[in-house]
C-alpha positions in Angstrom: 0.1 -20.4 -11.3 -3.2 -18.6 -11.7 -4.6 -15.7 -13.7 -7.5 -14.7 -11.4 -8.7 -11.2 -10.7 -11.5 -11.9 -8.1 -10.1 -11.5 -4.6 -12.5 -14.1 -3.2 -11.3 -16.7 -5.7 -7.7 -15.8 -5.1 -8.1 -16.5 -1.4 -9.9 -19.7 -2.0 -7.2 -20.9 -4.5 -4.4 -19.9 -2.1 -6.0 -21.7 0.8 -6.6 -24.9 -1.1 -3.0 -24.8 -2.5 -1.6 -24.3 1.0 -3.6 -27.2 2.4 -1.9 -29.3 -0.3 1.5 -28.1 0.9 2.2 -26.1 -2.2 2.4 -22.4 -3.3 0.6 -20.5 -6.0 1.7 -17.4 -8.0 -0.9 -15.0 -9.4 -0.3 -13.2 -12.6 -1.9 -10.7 -15.0 0.4 -11.4 -17.9 0.9 -14.3 -20.3 4.6 -13.6 -20.4 4.9 -14.5 -16.7 3.4 -17.9 -17.5 5.8 -18.4 -20.4 8.8 -17.6 -18.3 7.7 -19.7 -15.3 6.6 -22.7 -17.3 4.2 -24.0 -14.6 2.7 -27.5 -14.6 -0.8 -26.1 -14.3 -2.4 -22.7 -15.0 -5.8 -21.8 -13.6 -7.6 -19.1 -15.7 -10.6 -17.0 -14.8 -12.1 -16.5 -18.2 -13.8 -13.3 -17.1 -10.4 -11.7 -16.2 -10.3 -9.3 -19.2 -6.8 -7.9 -18.4 -5.3 -11.3 -18.9 -7.0 -11.6 -22.3 -7.8 -15.3 -21.6 -8.6 -16.6 -25.0 -5.6 -15.0 -26.7 -3.4 -16.0 -23.9 -4.5 -19.7 -24.0 -3.8 -19.7 -27.8 -0.4 -18.2 -27.3 0.5 -20.6 -24.5 -0.5 -23.6 -26.7 1.9 -22.3 -29.4 5.0 -21.7 -27.2 4.8 -24.1 -24.2 4.8 -27.9 -24.2 1.5 -29.7 -24.2 2.2 -30.9 -20.6 0.9 -27.5 -19.3 -2.6 -28.2 -18.0 -4.9 -25.2 -18.4 -7.9 -25.2 -16.2 -10.5 -22.5 -16.8 -13.6 -21.3 -15.1 -16.3 -18.7 -15.9 -19.8 -17.7 -14.9 -22.3 -20.5 -15.7 -24.2 -18.2 -18.0 -21.2 -17.2 -20.1 -21.2 -20.3 -22.3 -19.7 -18.5 -25.3 -16.4 -17.8 -23.6 -16.3 -21.3 -22.2 -16.7 -22.7 -25.7 -14.0 -20.3 -27.0 -11.6 -21.4 -24.3 -12.1 -25.1 -25.3 -11.4 -24.2 -28.9 -8.3 -22.2 -27.9 -6.8 -25.2 -26.2 -7.9 -25.2 -22.6 -7.8 -28.7 -21.0 -10.7 -28.2 -18.6 -13.4 -25.6 -18.7 -16.2 -25.4 -16.2 -18.6 -23.0 -14.4 -17.3 -21.3 -11.3 -19.6 -23.3 -9.0 -18.1 -26.6 -10.2 -14.6 -25.2 -10.1 -14.9 -24.4 -6.4 -15.9 -28.0 -5.7 -13.2 -29.6 -7.9 -10.3 -27.2 -7.1 -8.5 -29.7 -4.8 -8.2 -32.2 -7.7 -6.2 -29.7 -9.7 -3.6 -28.6 -7.2 
């Protein structure tokens, strides 16, 4: 499952997931994640509608710790990356590194 707003990143994620023989669902709402209980959640920390920091905190309270939360953001936005780590994200990285490492997460 992925909370990603950027159309280019959606396409990239979808293509990578398909290459692995899997499917991805995109969401804008933390409630969808809670209901779906995915193994992994990819979060664009710059996707304001998803309220990423608050959503990560909520997910850590209500879902098992087996949920892997992988986040990415602009390399210059270090504050939100740090806040995501403190909220409970498992992996936080700049967009450029995320693109390279994406196949490892799906």
